Every structure is written in structure tokens, then in C-alpha cells.
N, C-alpha and C positions, 0 to 999 in steps of 0.2 A: 511678501510675495515669494520669498527664500525660502521663509519658515514654511510654507503652504508646499511647496517646490518636494523640501527632502521631505517633509511627512507624508505625503503621496507617493514618492521615489520607495519611503522605507515599506510603505503599504504592498508596493506590488512587487518587491523584492522577498520580503519576508514571508509574503501570499505563496511565489512562486517557487520559493526553496519550501516552502509542506508540500505543497503539486509533488516538488521532484522525489523527496521524502516517501511520498505515500505512493507514489510509481513504482520505487525501486525496491518499497516493500510486496507491492504488489506481482511484481516482475519476479521477487524473490518466492514468494509465495505461491505464484504462477505456476512455476515449474515443478512444484514439486506435489500442491492440490488442484485436484483435479478441476473441471469445472461443475460438474456434479457429486457428490457420492450418496451411494446407497446404505444403509447400513441396517440391522435388525434391531427392533426398539422392547425385543421382548429378552434377547440372551446376546451374549457377545460375536456367537457364532452362527453358520447356517449353512444349510448343505447349498450347494451351490446350483443342484438341482431345482431350486423352491422360485428361482426365475430364470425363466427363458430369455436368451440374451437374443434368440433372433426376432423373436417380436419385439423385444426393449431397442432393438437398431432399426425396427424398423418405424419406432418413433419419429416423428418429422423435427427433424432441428439436431438428433443426434446422430455425431460420424462416427466413433467407435466408443468400444467397452470392453472393461479388464477388469477379471478378478483379481480380489487381492486377499493374502491373509498374511496377519499381523502381530507380532507378541515377543514378549522376552526374551532375548536367550543370551547365553555367554560365548566368546570366542576366546582363542585360545591362540596366541605364537610363537613360541619358544617359552620363554618363563612372562610372557605378559596374560596378564587377563583382563579383560573388561566387558561389563555389560550393557546389551547393546537392544537395540529393536530391530527383529528380523521381520522382512519384510519380504514376502514371497508374492511374485510375480507371472501372469501367462505371457503369452507370447506377443502381444495386443500393448503390452505396456509401454511401451516408449511411444506408439502413436498416439499416448491420454496423456501421459507426462512425460514433456522433455527433457528429462534428467538426462540424456546423454548428448545433450546438447553442451552439460553444465560439466561434459567432462573433463579433468585436472590432470591425469595419466592414465597409457592403457588405452583399452577396445572397451566400448560400450556393449559386452556378448552376456549371455546368460549360456550359451553352451559352444563349446568347442572341441569338437569330434564325439560329437553324442556325452561331451562329458561336462555335470554343470558348475559353471564359473559364480564366482562370485563380485559384487562391485562396493566396492566400502567407500562414504565418507572418507573427507579429510582430517577431519579430526579423528578417528578412529584408525585411519594409517598411523599420525604422528603420536599415538597412544602405542600401536602395536609395533611398530615400525617393519610393515611387511609391505612391500613393492609387485605391482603386475610382472610379471614375468612369466615367459610363453614357452619355459621349458619344465612349468609344474614345479619348482620348488620350492614356492612360497605358498604350501600349501597349512590351511589354517583349520584349527576345530571347530567346530559349532557343538554347543551344547545346547540340547534342548530338555523340558522336565518331561518326562516319562508319567503321563496323567492315570497309568491302569497299578502304577506302584504307589506303595505308602512311603512315607518317608520315616525310616529308621535310622538310628548308626549304626553305620558300618555297611549301608547295603545302597549298595549303587541305581541312583533314583534318576538320570538322566540319560538322554538317548545323545549319542557323541558318533558325530559323522564330520568327515576331512573332505575340505574344497579349497581348489586354489582361486588366488584372487585372480582378474581379469583386467579392472580397474579401479578408477578411483575419481567421486565424483565431487561438487564442491558449489554448494547452493547457499547454507549460510552457517553460522556454527552454530547453532542451535540442533540445525538437522545431521550436520559433518559429522560431528560428535555421537550423534547417539543409530543414526542407521545405517542397516547393511542392505543387502538387496541381492535375492538367491529366485532360482527357477520355484515356480510353484511347486511342484513335486518335492523339490531336496528341502524344502521349507514343512509341507506338510507332512512328510515322513519323522522329519527332525523335532515338529512340535506335537510330533502325536495328535494332528486335527487332519487325519485321513479324509479328503473329502470335504471338508469345513472350508467356511473361507471368513470373514470378516467384513469386506466391503466387495462393493461393484463401483469403479470410477468410469464415469462420462464425461468424451472429449464431445462438447458441442461445435458445430458448426459456425460458420463465422457469422455474427451480425443477426445473432438466435438471440432470443430473449429468454435467457437462461428461469426466470420467475416460472413462466410459461411454460416451457419443458417441464420441471419442477411439478405442476400442479398437472398435466397429465402422466406424469412418472405415478405421481402419490396417487391418481386414481386408478392406475392400470395395477402398482401393489397391494395395494392397501394398508391398512391403520398396522401392520405387523413390521412394516417395514420406511424407516423412517429417510429422507430425501432433502439433501443439503444442496443449495448452492455454494461458490468457492466465499463468494461474503459471507453466508450463514456461518461456515466451516473455523473462519476467523475472524469473526462477529465484532469479538472486544475489540481486536486489534482493531479496525478499521472505521468501530465508533471512536473511537479515542480517536484516530487521528484525524478524522472530522471534525470532533468535539473543539481538537487543539486550533484546528485551523479557524474556526468560529470566534472562538476565544481571541487569538492574534489578532483577527480582524477588528474586532470590537476594541481593544483595548490598543490599536496602532490607530482606530477613528476618533477614540476618545484623546489621541495624543495629537490628533487632526487638528482638534477641537480646541483643545489647549494653544495650538498656535493661530487658531483663528480671533484668539483674544488680543492678536498683538493689531488685526486688522480695527478690531473695535476699537480699542486705543487711539489708532492713527487718522481713522474716523471723526473719533471727538475730538481731537487736537488741532483735525482740521478745518472743522467745523467753527470751531471758534478763530482759530488763524485766520477763515474768512468772514469774519460776521462782519467788515464792513463792507465785503463785496455781493456777502448774499444782502443788506440791506439796499444795496444798488439795484441788484435785480429786480427785487422788491417795486422800489420805486418803480422801477420800468415797467412792470406790470405784470413782472410774474408770480405764480402764488407759493403757497405751501408746501404744495403735492408738488408741484415742480421744482422746487429746493430738494425736498427727499429725493427725488428722483433720480437728479443729480449726485449725491451722496450713494446713493443705493447704487448705481450702477459702476459708482466708485468701486464699492467694496465689491461688487460681483465680479468686477475685471480681474480686478487682484487674485481674487479665489481662483478663477478660472482660466489667465493666465497661470497662475503658478501650480494649478493643477495639471494641466496640459504641459508644462515644463516637467511637472514630477514624471508623468506617465509614461512621456517618450526619455526622460533619463532613465527611470527603472525600466522599459522594455529593453534600452541598449544595452544595461552594466547586466542585465539578465541572457541579451543576447549574446554578447562578449565569454560568459561564462559556458554558455551551452557549448558556441563555438570552438573557443581556446582556451575552456577550462583554468581561469587566471586562479582560482581559490581551489588549492590541491586538498585531496583526504589524505593520511597514511594509518596504516595500520586496519585498514576497511578493506571489506570487499572490490568498492570501488576507489579509480585515484582521485576524484575529484569529487564537488559537493554537489549535485543532482541537483536540476533549476529545468522546472516544468511550466511553460506562460501558459494560460488559459484566458481564453478572452470574457468571458465568464468574471473573471476577480477584475479587468478592469471594469464593465459593466458599474461590477459593485461600486470600486473604490468612485467612479465618476458620476453616480447617484450620489455616495458619501458626501464628496467634493462639492457639489450641487445643493445639497441638502441645507449643512452644515453655512454653506456659503451664502444662503439667502436667510435666513435664520441670525447668522453674525450681522447682516448688513441691515436687513427690512427693519427689526423691532429698536435697534440703538439707536439709528440715523431718526424714526418714526418719533422715537421718544426727545433726543437731545431736540430736533426743529421745532417740534409743538411746546415743548417747554422754553425754547427761549426765542421765540419768535411765533408765540399763538394769536397776536393780537394782528397778525398781517395776511 
């Protein structure tokens, strides 16, 4: 029973831990990646006039839409240079992607007194050494490639534009070390992409099926545009997470199955130990089926009691971690190990316990009783 208890509790704890990590990944990417992203299939850039934003917003399920432009640029502050991903956004961006909720320092403002401002990732801040400052003495220079000029020796082929830093955001190390966010007009002029955008990002209303909205958008926009849900934007990450969860569950069920060998051994020894009592019961009129049922139900009791106690223990330990953060994490974006309880995991674990318990109790007992009491 203790073996079943520990194995069951381990399944609950590990599955809940994987759920917590998966939820953390979704939260991290969800603050930067939109619910729906529209890009072109023919080229990297397209004209903003090619999409009717008013018609887009009228599609049921879409709450906000924002045009964005992205390209590689260089940033210089004092003597520090850094290649970055410059992202130009319009006024609706903070309604679509809640980067403003991930602010580390400063304010999430793209303009101050009609003057463009820059938001930078925490990793960019650490490498450049520039901080938000309302006095505008923290101006960085952004270098974008001039697409009209050919690259020649001693020729100036960059468009350079100064811009002060208004805030620092922190999402995850990948985004923090690569991204800077600027107003759309500033980014388009710096990147020599006047009136061109790379994507339209959409925020969906709550409790809306993203796949259904995607199908409506694809029908509206046609084959020239690609429409992706948040899952499709990071498909590899989500698929790996789900595969890891299923693999872990199967391996833990295998360990649970190994633990049931103790039950088989115990039932075998018990049948031999109770041979005299079994003969007495047979003499009193008990059939072979009755004897099988006695030991079969004993095996089930061991499995189900051990499983029930294991489920309870696993729930209690996860509950304590969720509420009291018993296991800390150091040097990460959160201070404690994430755990998330899901009812489906308890159901799958119970089904596994029931299946393994029935198989491990029924067949060994039937074989032993039939073999040693076949004439009764």
C-alpha cells in the first residue's frame, strides 16, 4: 500500500509541476505574443492599406487590432553597441499585448510631449547601461539600414535617429535581450519602411474560440495572408511541453506498475499461508470462485486505499507549494517552483490505478487458486 501511495503521489506532483511550467511559459509568451497574428505569405512586408482594420474589428470575437513592423537594427549608447530587434507599434499595441504590465522601471509611454520614446528589454538595458530619465539625457541612437543605398566602402548606409528611453520591460531572457519597442512612425522612418508593416496583431474577447476566429479571418483576407493563433506561433514549444507531459505520465505509470509486483508477491504468499483456511472454507461449501473473489478484492483494497491516500498526499503537497512556496527557485523570473493542479490529471491517475490494480490482482489470483485448488 505504501508503494502504491508513493507512486501515486509522485504522479500527481510531477504532472502538476509540468502543468505549472507549461502555464508559466504560456504566461510569459502570452504577454508578448498576440492571440492572433496576421502576416503576409508572399513577402516580409505589406502595405497597411491592404487590410481594412474597420472590417477586421467587426469580426465577432476580435476586441483590438494593432499594426506592427519589425526589423533588425543597431542601438548605440555612449560607446556601447548592440544589435536588436526594433519593433514599431501603433497606439493600440498596449491593448493587444500587455507589455506595459511587465514594466521593470520607468513608464510604458511611447510619446512624451509628442516626442517619441523608446521601451527596451531588461537585457538590452544591462548591456547598454541606459536608464529611463524624464530629463531626456538618456538618448540612444538607433541605426536602421538605408534600403535605397548600395553598401560601399566609406559610404554612409545607415539611417540614424536619436530617441530617449522611457521604460524597461522584463518578459523573459529571450525577449529582454533582443527587443526594443518604438512608435510606428519612428520605426518606419528609421528602417526606411515608410507605410510598410510586417504584421497585424489581434486580441480576442474572453471565452472565444481562437481557431474559429482564425478561420473567419483567413476567409476574409484570402491566401495572400497567413493567420496564426498563439499556439501556432509557438507550436514547437507547446508540442514539446505536451509530449513531455505524456512521456512523464507513461513513465510514472510504469513505475506504478512495478510497485504492484509487491501486491502480486504479497497475494501469492498469502494464498500459500492461508492454505489450511482455504481448505476449511471449501469444506464449508465455498467454491473456487468465492476464494478467488476474497483475494481479488484484497488486492483491489490495497490498490485503491494506496491510490486514494497517494492522491490525497499529492494534492496536499501541491496545495502547500501553491500557497506557501515551499520549494524556491533562484536566478529565475519567478521565486518559487510553479505548480498547477488539474482535475484531468487526477482522473487519468485514478484510471491508471484502477486498471493496474485490477490486472495485478485478478490474473495472479485466478492462476494460483486454479492451480492449487483445481479439484475443489
